[in-house]
Steps between C-alpha positions, in 0.01 A plus 500: 500500500598862466394829658293685240706774335226763527529499881765712670573582862489862606561663836205703621472655846775273631335181369603290201196431286436318174354711220406423141701705252428627153170538324312316771576764763495444871190363669530656842184328624711190560845558645746216546765587758821301531682437825881492508529132408238517224672804352837323507354191331323718241827677417693173477246334271357778285564439130585132531326166523483340844330228699441418867840329527682814390302717741574251778873505420504880502335504842750246631790706366384813681334378820590242762184292481431129473455372145138402567424855620663651190304261274171583673569873476606472134177322411293754695677791325438350157136427585454864599653619172264269313198617700586861415554404133859629503663200327469321171577135437 
């Protein structure tokens, strides 16, 4: 899967939010805010294909967590991206 190219992260009022760029404009009725870890993952993976294993490995490389925790968190992060329609397969 891949983060859709039309979505970019912008800082607004001290928060990092996802906005749709270009001719679609920004729909400010639905704001998706990223915490520090989500922002880091977004920046690491934007523009490239990835899967849950890669997200898990990134989490393990940055944080001291058990592999099963990293895998659970990776799957949850991807599910949230899918729910918000931010990725393409």
